[in-house]
N, C-alpha and C positions, 0 to 999 in steps of 0.2 A: 934635782933638776927643776928648772922653771916650768911653768905651765906651757903646754904645747901651743904653737901658733895656730889659730883658727883659719883654715883655708877653705874657701868655697870652691867647689869643683863644678864648672859649668860645662855640660856635655852638649855639643852642637848637633845632636841627632835625637830624634824622637823614637826611632825604631827600637823595639825591645831587645833584639839580638844584634844591635849595632856593635861593630868592632870598637868604636870609641867608647861606648857605654861599658863594654867588657873591660877595656883598659882602665877606665875610671874606677870600676869596681875592684879590679885587681890592685890598683894603687891604694884605695881605701882599705882593703883587706890586709895589705902588707905595709902599712904606713910606718914611717920612721917615728920614733917616740917624740921627736921635737915638732911634729906636724900632726894636727888633728883635721882630717879631711871630712867634708860633708858635701855630698852631691846635692846641689841646689837645682831642683827640677824646673824646666821651662815648658813642660808639656801643656800646662793649663793656662798659660799666659794668653790673653786676648791680643789682637793686633794693636800696636801702639796707635793712639789717636790723641793728637794734641788737645782736642776738646775735653779730654778726660783728665788733664793734668791737675786741675784743682781738686778733683774728687776721683782719684784713680780707682779702677776696679779692685776688689779685694785681692785677687790673685796677683795683680801687678804691685800693689802696696806691700804684700807679704814677701814677694820676691825681692823687691828693692830693700826691704828691711834686712833680709838675710844677707844680701850683698853688703849693706852698710855695716852689719855686725861682724863680718869677716875681717881678718887682718890682711889677707892676701887672696888672690884668685888664680886658680889653675884652669885654663881653657883646654878642653880635649875635643877636637873637632874633625869631622870629615871635610872633604872638599867637594863642593857641588859647582860645576861649571867654572872651575878655576877661582872660586871664591868661597866665602863662608855660607853655610845654609841660611836661608831666610829666617828660620826660627831663632837662630843665634843672633842675627842682626837685630831682630825684634826685641829679644831679651836685653841686648845692650842698650837699645833706644829707651826701653822702659825704665831701666835703672839709672839712666843718665839725665832724665828730664824731671822737672822743668830745668831749663838752662840755668846753670849756676848752682844747682842742687844735686849734682851727680853723686851717686853712691860709689862709683868706681874711683873717683879722684884720689890720687896719691897711693893707691894700694899696689904693692908689688904684685907682679903677674908673671905667668909663664904660659907658653903655648906648646901643646903637643898635637900634631896632626897624624891621623892614622888612616891608612887606605889599603885596599887590596893591591893597588898599583905599585909600581917600582919607585915612584918619586914621593910616596908617602904623604900626599896632601900638601906639597910645597906651596902651591898657589894660595890655598886657603890660609895656611900658616902666615904667610907674608901679608896677605890682604888684611887679616885680623890685626896684625901688628900695626898697620897703618891707623886703624881705628883706635887702638889702645894708646897711641901717641897723642891723638886728639883728646882722649879721655884723661890724660895726665896720669897714666899708669906706667911706672917704670917696669919695663919688661926684661926678663932674663935674656941676655944675648947668647951666651954660650953655656952649655952645649945647646945647639939647635936640635929640635926633636921632630923628625919626619920619619914615621914608622911605616914602611911598606910591607907587602906580603901578609896583610892582616888575616887573610882567609886561613892561614896555617899557623897562626900565632898563639892560639889558646888551647888548653886541654879541655876535657869534658867538664871539669869543675869551674872553668873560667880563669884559671891561673895562666900566666905566661909560661909557655912550655919551651921556648927557645932560650937556652942559658945566656947567649950573647945579648939577646934583647932584654932579658931580665936584668942583666948586669948594666946595660946602658940606661934603662929606666931608673935603676937605683942610683947611678951616677948623676943622672939628670935631677932627681929629687934631692939628692945631697947638695947639688949646686943651687937648687931653688931654695932650700932651707937656709943656706948661707946668704943668698941674695935677699931673702926676706929680712934676715937679721941686719944686714948692712943698710938696707933702705929704712927700716923702722928705727934704727939707732941714730939716724941723722936728725939733727934738731930741725924743727919746722922753720921755714924761712920767714 
């Protein structure tokens, strides 16, 4: 088998017990052999400041390099006020600047939103997709992944305890693996 594709996982929450972080960890722990996931932390990133573009802070430069080194990106995010959390938007800005030197450009992407509510972060999921279009990231369209009822989703070890949700996440990741291969197999324009 070929080397697994390197996938950066960007979690849009800083909370240690975040449902989104738990899902990201469950995905990393149960990764399909064709995908090598790495959670790329955003916790230490300073606020983006255009004045720092020529000499970015070390945490910003390291984050951007990890994104640049990845072959694809999986975003796992909560919804705050019908949008993405500010920390996630900040991370996106850091790795996209300076203009014309985005680390995101051309990387296949997928979005999972997780929420205690019934609509599973639908607003954040779609708002994030708008930014990804601008960043020139081809985003997996189907299946869409809005996971609600997160408060009762994980067992004590952090594994997904609902079989139907586990099956859905596996289906989503299989589709994402296929999407990555289709996008990366296309010749550059």
